[in-house]
C-alpha positions in Angstrom: 7.0 -34.6 -73.4 6.2 -38.3 -73.8 8.6 -39.3 -76.5 8.0 -42.9 -75.8 4.4 -42.6 -76.7 5.3 -40.6 -79.9 7.7 -43.3 -81.0 5.3 -46.1 -80.0 2.5 -44.7 -82.1 4.7 -44.4 -85.1 2.9 -43.5 -88.3 -0.5 -44.5 -86.9 -1.8 -40.9 -86.0 -0.6 -39.7 -89.4 -2.4 -42.5 -91.3 -5.6 -41.4 -89.4 -5.2 -37.9 -90.7 -4.6 -39.1 -94.2 -7.8 -41.3 -94.0 -9.8 -38.2 -93.1 -8.5 -36.6 -96.3 -9.7 -39.6 -98.4 -6.7 -41.8 -98.0 -3.6 -42.3 -100.1 -3.7 -44.1 -103.5 -0.4 -45.8 -102.9 -1.7 -47.7 -99.9 -4.6 -49.0 -101.9 -7.1 -47.6 -99.4 -8.4 -44.5 -101.2 -11.8 -42.9 -101.3 -11.6 -40.0 -103.7 -13.0 -36.8 -102.2 -13.8 -33.7 -104.1 -10.5 -32.0 -104.9 -11.4 -28.7 -103.4 -12.8 -30.3 -100.3 -9.4 -32.0 -99.8 -7.6 -28.7 -100.5 -9.8 -26.8 -98.1 -9.1 -29.4 -95.3 -5.4 -29.2 -95.9 -5.4 -25.4 -95.7 -7.8 -24.9 -92.8 -7.2 -28.0 -90.6 -3.5 -28.8 -91.2 -1.8 -25.6 -92.3 -0.6 -27.0 -95.6 -0.7 -25.0 -98.8 0.4 -27.2 -101.7 -0.2 -24.9 -104.7 -0.2 -21.4 -103.2 0.1 -19.6 -99.9 -2.7 -17.6 -98.3 -2.2 -15.4 -95.3 -3.6 -12.3 -93.6 -1.4 -9.2 -93.5 -1.9 -5.4 -93.4 -1.8 -3.5 -96.7 1.7 -1.9 -97.2 0.2 1.6 -97.5 -2.1 3.6 -95.2 -4.5 2.8 -93.6 -2.8 -0.6 -93.4 -6.0 -2.5 -93.5 -5.6 -6.3 -93.0 -6.3 -8.2 -96.3 -6.0 -11.8 -97.4 -2.9 -12.2 -99.6 -2.4 -15.0 -102.1 1.3 -15.7 -102.9 3.5 -18.3 -104.5 4.0 -21.6 -102.5 7.1 -22.4 -100.6 9.1 -25.3 -102.0 11.5 -27.7 -100.3 13.8 -27.8 -103.4 15.8 -24.7 -104.4 14.7 -23.0 -107.6 16.4 -24.4 -110.7 17.8 -21.1 -112.0 19.7 -20.5 -108.8 21.3 -24.0 -108.6 21.6 -24.9 -112.3 24.8 -27.0 -112.0 23.6 -29.3 -109.2 19.9 -29.3 -110.0 19.7 -32.9 -111.2 21.4 -34.1 -108.0 19.1 -32.0 -105.9 16.1 -33.6 -107.6 17.6 -37.1 -106.9 18.0 -36.2 -103.2 14.4 -34.9 -103.0 13.2 -38.1 -104.8 15.0 -40.2 -102.2 13.4 -38.2 -99.4 9.8 -38.7 -100.9 10.5 -42.4 -101.3 11.6 -42.6 -97.7 8.4 -40.9 -96.6 6.3 -43.3 -98.7 8.1 -46.3 -97.2 7.5 -45.0 -93.7 3.8 -44.8 -94.5 3.8 -48.4 -95.5 3.5 -47.9 -99.3 4.6 -50.4 -101.9 8.2 -49.2 -103.0 7.3 -49.5 -106.7 4.2 -47.4 -106.4 5.8 -45.0 -104.0 8.6 -44.3 -106.6 6.1 -43.7 -109.3 4.0 -41.3 -107.3 7.1 -39.5 -105.8 8.4 -38.9 -109.3 5.1 -37.5 -110.4 5.1 -35.1 -107.4 8.5 -33.8 -108.4 7.1 -33.4 -111.9 4.3 -31.2 -110.6 6.7 -29.1 -108.6 9.0 -28.7 -111.6 6.1 -27.4 -113.7 5.0 -25.0 -110.9 8.6 -23.7 -110.8 8.3 -22.7 -114.4 5.4 -20.5 -113.6 7.2 -18.5 -111.0 8.5 -15.0 -111.8 11.1 -13.1 -109.8 9.6 -10.4 -107.6 11.8 -7.7 -109.4 10.2 -8.7 -112.7 6.7 -8.5 -111.3 7.5 -5.1 -109.7 8.9 -3.7 -113.0 5.6 -4.7 -114.6 3.5 -3.3 -111.8 2.1 -6.7 -110.9 3.8 -7.4 -107.6 0.6 -6.5 -105.6 -2.7 -6.7 -107.4 -6.1 -6.2 -105.8 -8.9 -8.4 -107.1 -12.2 -9.7 -105.8 -12.6 -13.4 -105.0 -15.1 -13.6 -107.8 -12.6 -12.2 -110.3 -10.0 -14.6 -109.1 -12.4 -17.4 -109.6 -12.8 -16.5 -113.2 -9.1 -16.2 -113.8 -8.1 -19.4 -111.9 -11.2 -21.6 -111.9 -9.7 -24.9 -110.8 -9.7 -23.6 -107.1 -12.9 -23.0 -105.3 -11.5 -19.8 -103.8 -14.5 -18.7 -101.7 -14.8 -22.1 -100.0 -11.1 -22.6 -99.4 -10.5 -19.1 -98.1 -13.6 -19.1 -96.0 -12.6 -22.3 -94.3 -9.0 -21.1 -93.8 -9.8 -17.6 -92.5 -12.8 -18.3 -90.2 -14.3 -16.4 -88.4 -14.0 -13.8 -91.1 -17.1 -13.5 -93.2 -16.2 -13.6 -96.9 -18.3 -13.1 -100.1 -17.6 -13.2 -103.8 -17.0 -9.4 -103.8 -14.4 -9.6 -101.0 -11.1 -8.1 -102.1 -7.8 -10.1 -101.9 -4.3 -9.1 -102.7 -2.5 -11.3 -105.3 1.3 -11.3 -105.6 1.6 -13.2 -108.9 -1.6 -13.5 -110.9 0.1 -15.2 -113.9 1.4 -17.9 -111.6 -2.1 -18.6 -110.3 -3.6 -18.7 -113.8 -1.0 -21.3 -114.9 -1.3 -23.2 -111.7 -5.1 -23.5 -112.2 -4.6 -24.8 -115.7 -2.1 -27.4 -114.5 -4.5 -28.6 -111.7 -7.4 -28.9 -114.2 -5.2 -31.0 -116.5 -4.1 -33.3 -113.7 -7.7 -33.6 -112.3 -8.9 -34.9 -115.7 -6.0 -37.4 -116.1 -4.2 -38.2 -112.8 -6.5 -37.5 -109.8 -4.7 -40.2 -107.8 -1.3 -38.7 -108.5 -2.5 -35.2 -107.5 -3.8 -36.7 -104.2 -0.3 -38.3 -103.6 1.3 -34.9 -104.3 -0.8 -33.2 -101.6 -0.3 -36.1 -99.1 3.5 -36.2 -99.5 3.7 -32.5 -99.1 1.5 -32.7 -96.0 3.8 -35.3 -94.4 6.7 -32.9 -94.9 4.7 -30.0 -93.2 3.8 -32.2 -90.3 7.3 -33.7 -89.8 8.0 -31.7 -86.6 5.1 -33.5 -84.9 5.9 -37.0 -86.1 8.2 -39.7 -84.7 12.0 -39.7 -85.1 12.0 -41.7 -88.3 10.2 -38.9 -90.2 12.3 -36.3 -88.5 15.5 -38.1 -89.5 14.3 -38.2 -93.1 13.8 -34.4 -93.0 17.2 -33.9 -91.4 19.0 -35.9 -94.1 17.2 -33.9 -96.8 18.3 -30.6 -95.2 21.9 -31.9 -94.9 22.1 -33.1 -98.5 20.6 -29.9 -99.9 23.0 -27.9 -97.8 25.9 -29.7 -99.3 24.7 -29.2 -102.8 23.7 -25.6 -102.5 26.4 -24.3 -100.2 23.9 -23.2 -97.7 24.1 -24.2 -94.0 21.5 -27.0 -93.2 18.7 -26.3 -90.8 20.1 -27.1 -87.3 18.9 -30.4 -85.8 17.2 -29.4 -82.6 16.7 -31.9 -79.8 13.1 -32.9 -79.3 12.7 -30.9 -76.1 13.8 -27.7 -77.9 11.2 -28.3 -80.6 8.6 -28.8 -77.8 9.6 -25.5 -76.2 9.5 -23.6 -79.5 6.1 -25.0 -80.4 4.7 -24.3 -76.9 6.0 -20.7 -77.3 4.2 -20.4 -80.6 0.9 -21.9 -79.6 0.6 -20.4 -76.1 2.3 -17.0 -76.8 -0.1 -14.8 -74.8 0.3 -16.7 -71.6 4.0 -17.3 -71.9 4.7 -13.7 -72.9 2.9 -12.4 -69.8 4.8 -14.9 -67.6 8.1 -14.0 -69.2 7.7 -10.2 -69.0 6.4 -10.4 -65.4 9.5 -12.5 -64.4 12.2 -10.9 -66.5 11.3 -7.4 -67.3 10.1 -5.7 -64.1 9.8 -1.9 -63.5 13.4 -1.6 -62.4 14.7 -3.2 -65.6 12.4 -1.2 -67.7 13.5 2.1 -66.1 17.2 1.2 -66.4 16.7 0.3 -70.1 14.8 3.5 -70.9 17.6 5.5 -69.2 20.2 3.8 -71.4 18.1 4.4 -74.5 17.8 8.1 -73.6 21.5 8.4 -73.3 22.0 6.7 -76.7 19.4 8.9 -78.3 21.0 12.1 -76.9 24.5 10.9 -78.2 23.0 10.3 -81.6 21.6 13.8 -81.8 25.0 15.3 -80.7 26.7 13.1 -83.3 24.7 14.6 -86.1 25.9 18.1 -85.1 29.5 17.2 -86.1 29.1 15.1 -89.2 31.2 16.8 -91.9 28.9 15.7 -94.8 25.6 16.8 -93.2 24.2 20.3 -93.8 22.3 22.3 -91.3 18.9 21.8 -92.8 19.3 18.1 -92.8 20.6 18.2 -89.2 17.4 19.9 -88.1 15.2 17.4 -90.0 16.9 14.3 -88.5 16.8 15.8 -85.0 13.1 16.3 -85.4 12.7 12.7 -86.6 14.6 11.4 -83.6 12.5 13.6 -81.3 9.2 12.3 -82.8 10.3 8.6 -82.7 8.2 6.2 -80.6 10.1 3.6 -78.6 8.5 0.3 -77.6 10.4 -1.7 -75.0 9.9 -5.0 -73.4 6.6 -6.3 -74.7 3.4 -5.2 -76.4 0.4 -4.1 -74.3 -1.4 -7.4 -74.5 1.5 -9.2 -72.8 1.3 -6.8 -69.8 -2.2 -7.8 -68.7 -2.4 -8.8 -65.1 -3.9 -12.3 -65.9 -3.5 -14.3 -69.1 -6.8 -14.8 -70.8 -7.6 -18.5 -70.5 -10.4 -18.2 -73.0 -7.7 -17.8 -75.7 -7.3 -21.6 -75.5 -10.8 -22.9 -75.1 -10.7 -24.4 -78.6 -7.6 -26.5 -78.0 -8.2 -30.2 -77.6 -5.1 -32.1 -76.3 -4.7 -35.8 -77.2 -5.1 -38.6 -77.7 -1.9 -38.4 -79.9 0.8 -35.7 -80.0 0.0 -35.1 -83.7 -3.7 -34.4 -82.9 -2.7 -32.1 -80.1 -0.2 -30.3 -82.5 -2.9 -29.9 -85.2 -5.4 -28.6 -82.7 -2.9 -26.0 -81.6 -2.2 -25.1 -85.2 -5.9 -24.4 -85.8 -6.3 -22.5 -82.5 -3.3 -20.3 -83.2 -4.5 -19.4 -86.7 -7.9 -18.5 -85.4 -6.4 -16.4 -82.7 -4.2 -14.5 -85.2 -7.3 -13.9 -87.4 -9.3 -12.6 -84.5 -6.5 -10.2 -83.6 -6.6 -8.7 -87.1 -10.3 -8.3 -86.9 -10.0 -6.2 -83.7 -9.3 -2.4 -83.8 -5.8 -2.1 -85.3 -3.2 -1.0 -82.8 -0.7 1.8 -83.4 2.0 -0.8 -84.1 1.7 -4.5 -84.3 4.9 -6.1 -82.9 6.9 -8.2 -85.3 8.9 -10.1 -82.6 8.1 -12.1 -79.5 8.8 -10.5 -76.1 11.6 -13.1 -75.5 13.2 -12.4 -78.9 16.6 -10.7 -79.1 16.1 -8.9 -82.5 15.4 -5.2 -82.2 13.9 -3.5 -85.3 12.7 -0.2 -86.7 9.3 0.1 -88.4 9.3 2.6 -91.2 5.5 3.0 -91.6 4.9 3.5 -87.9 8.2 5.3 -87.1 8.6 3.0 -84.1 11.8 1.3 -82.8 11.2 -1.9 -80.8 13.5 -3.5 -78.2 12.0 -6.8 -77.0 12.5 -7.9 -73.4 14.7 -10.8 -74.5 17.3 -8.3 -75.8 17.3 -6.5 -72.4 18.6 -9.6 -70.5 22.1 -10.9 -69.8 24.5 -10.9 -71.6 23.2 -7.8 -73.3 21.8 -5.9 -70.3 21.1 -6.0 -66.6 20.5 -3.1 -64.2 23.2 -4.5 -61.9 25.8 -4.8 -64.6 28.7 -2.2 -64.8 27.6 0.6 -67.2 30.5 -0.4 -69.5 28.7 -3.7 -70.2 25.3 -2.2 -70.8 26.5 0.6 -73.0 28.9 -1.7 -75.0 26.3 -4.5 -75.6 22.7 -3.2 -75.5 23.7 0.4 -76.1 25.5 -0.4 -79.4 22.4 -2.4 -80.5 20.1 0.5 -79.7 22.3 3.0 -81.6 22.5 0.5 -84.5 18.7 0.4 -84.8 18.4 4.2 -84.5 20.8 4.7 -87.4 18.6 2.5 -89.6 16.0 5.3 -89.5 18.3 7.4 -91.7 19.7 4.7 -94.1 18.1 6.5 -97.1 20.5 9.4 -96.6 23.3 7.1 -97.7 21.8 6.3 -101.1 22.6 8.4 -104.2 20.3 11.4 -104.1 19.1 10.6 -100.6 20.4 13.9 -99.2 20.6 16.5 -102.0 21.6 19.3 -99.7 24.5 17.3 -98.1 28.1 17.5 -99.1 27.9 14.6 -101.6 31.6 14.5 -102.2 32.4 14.1 -98.4 29.6 11.5 -98.1 30.8 9.5 -101.0 34.3 9.6 -99.6 33.0 8.3 -96.3 31.2 5.4 -98.1 34.3 4.5 -100.1 36.3 4.6 -96.9 33.9 2.2 -95.2 34.1 -0.3 -98.1 37.9 -0.2 -98.2 38.0 -0.5 -94.4 36.1 -3.8 -94.4 37.9 -5.1 -97.5 41.2 -4.9 -95.6 40.3 -7.8 -93.3 40.8 -11.3 -94.5 38.2 -13.9 -93.8 39.0 -17.1 -92.0 39.2 -19.0 -95.4 41.8 -16.5 -96.6 39.6 -14.6 -99.0 38.6 -10.9 -98.7 35.1 -9.6 -98.2 32.9 -7.7 -100.8 30.7 -5.5 -98.7 28.5 -4.1 -101.5 25.5 -6.1 -100.1 26.2 -5.3 -96.5 27.2 -1.7 -96.4 24.0 -0.4 -94.7 24.5 -2.9 -91.8 28.3 -2.2 -91.8 27.6 1.5 -91.5 25.1 0.9 -88.6 27.6 -1.4 -86.8 30.4 1.1 -87.1 28.2 4.1 -86.2 26.4 2.2 -83.4 29.6 1.4 -81.6 30.9 5.0 -82.0 27.6 6.5 -80.6 27.4 4.0 -77.7 31.0 4.9 -76.8 30.2 8.7 -77.0 27.2 8.1 -74.7 29.3 6.0 -72.3 32.0 8.7 -72.2 29.5 11.3 -71.3 27.9 9.1 -68.6 31.4 8.7 -67.0 31.6 12.5 -66.6 28.4 12.5 -64.6 29.0 9.4 -62.5 32.3 8.6 -60.8 33.3 5.2 -59.4 32.7 3.0 -62.4 32.8 -0.7 -61.5 34.2 -3.5 -63.5 33.9 -7.3 -63.4 36.0 -9.6 -61.1 38.6 -11.9 -62.5 38.8 -10.3 -65.9 41.6 -7.7 -65.3 39.9 -5.3 -67.7 39.5 -1.6 -67.3 36.0 -0.1 -67.7 37.0 1.0 -71.2 38.3 -2.4 -72.2 35.1 -3.9 -70.7 33.0 -1.7 -72.9 34.7 -2.9 -76.1 34.8 -6.5 -74.8 31.0 -6.4 -74.2 30.4 -5.1 -77.8 32.5 -8.0 -79.2 30.8 -10.5 -77.0 27.3 -9.9 -78.3 28.5 -9.8 -81.9 30.4 -13.1 -81.7 28.6 -16.1 -83.1 29.2 -19.3 -85.1 29.9 -18.2 -88.7 28.8 -21.6 -90.1 25.2 -20.8 -89.3 25.1 -17.6 -91.3 22.8 -17.4 -94.3 24.8 -16.5 -97.5 22.1 -14.0 -98.3 22.4 -12.3 -94.9 22.7 -8.5 -95.2 25.2 -8.5 -92.3 28.9 -9.0 -92.6 30.4 -12.2 -91.2 30.8 -12.2 -87.4 34.5 -11.6 -87.4 34.1 -8.5 -89.5 31.2 -7.2 -87.4 33.7 -7.2 -84.5 37.0 -6.2 -86.2 35.5 -3.6 -88.5 34.0 -1.2 -85.9 36.6 -1.9 -83.3 39.5 -1.1 -85.6 37.8 2.2 -86.6 37.8 3.4 -83.0 40.9 5.3 -81.8 39.8 4.6 -78.2 40.0 0.9 -78.8 43.5 1.0 -80.1 44.5 3.3 -77.2 43.0 1.2 -74.4 44.3 -2.1 -75.9 47.7 -0.7 -76.9 47.4 -1.8 -80.6 50.6 -0.9 -82.6 50.1 1.9 -85.0 49.7 0.9 -88.6 48.3 -2.6 -87.8 44.8 -3.8 -88.9 43.4 -2.9 -85.5 45.0 0.5 -85.4 45.1 1.7 -89.0 46.7 5.0 -90.0 43.4 6.4 -91.3 39.8 5.9 -90.2 36.3 6.5 -91.5 33.6 8.9 -90.2 30.3 8.1 -91.8 28.1 8.3 -88.8 
């Protein structure tokens, strides 16, 4: 990556992009274009959606047909009702950020401040039009199907057909084409606001779109723009209590963007190198052992009745498992024609935008092809497994089935403790609905409720690093899957030891195979707590380790934990 060329070019390539959009009023070089033409270019050529988002996704119900969906925009500034106390300071920091962008573009500071303030005013008005998803859902308006023609009548400031046709080429759209709208009232109000500003402040509206575009393109700009973005993230993190976005070195951003833009080729290369037949076979063998242990576990759960046991066993038997990578990544040769439309150079920004357009067109073409049984939601090199409810498919990407989670040459204790516990965790998510009130009418509800209360109290006993105690009401499903996943993986490992003698361990650790099993589980759960999102449905890392381990009698036995301590309590829970 030629960082010297990027720094040397400065804001030049960005100014060229802005000129193609009609220019920027603050710089004095502005040729007003038709508003909808500018908006269409922003959406289709630059991936920027200043007033609403538009994307292609399958319908949430059968037959899961891909449909264009219109949603609320994404804002840099947190919503006011969520940060009422610090909202004024948040706006000041965002104004500072916009002023910094304008200065980097060479704008007059006085004019920049005026236009930046107006941009914030537009965002503030758009905020007022937003409605929480739960309110929309209660009113039956979270997902409304309308035609483009109907949308045009209800929100006339936007030339919907032209903007959507440009954005979703090569799809062929017509006024009667259906689209899914997530907040129709927002779009109506947004349209009225745009019409009002077009009649009074067309120049300010142009500035609002340009300043937003600069923020969107910041990953492809020089270090001054990236530093402005980093400072904004840091300040917002301090004011909202949320961790700021990590500042990645330039090379890491380059790798991430290359992975996004050239996914088919890189996926094929990665799978070919890192997930060969022997790895796949060993991973499937591990999964089969975990699945068998899960079925056996269901047979002894005290709160589950016989009819439910039969149903859950059938569900496990019918489950599809996808491992490694989707079929398109397993092709012998990457399809070079995928990238025929990419033009690299002369600047990094122009290369970046060409890749953005190519990727969007590639995604759209994939949706226009016959729909596969399951469309993967993670990249092959990702480490996040998941369960798809509509397709009844569990997916384990190749990135998860690599060290330190898994390797065919590892001791079984490592593979079962690390990857095995993750597999069991995902399988338990298939049955999460059984834990909700009324989710299992035939079950022993008294025993089930007792197990749930036990789980909550078990996690509440552990103090957090800051000395407070944890409220697990938001995380109980993940806590249950963590605790049950470890128990099921341990059961599978114990059975495997009965079949195979001579279990190996790792040199220089002085750990028995059993200790290595638990150590491997803890190792993959350990992470930096400062990077965790406050809204994460998982417990903090320390609890994801201590909670399940302390609930295991085998852990206390093999690590000689004194009876009655936190890691060897006098009573334990059996939910799964």
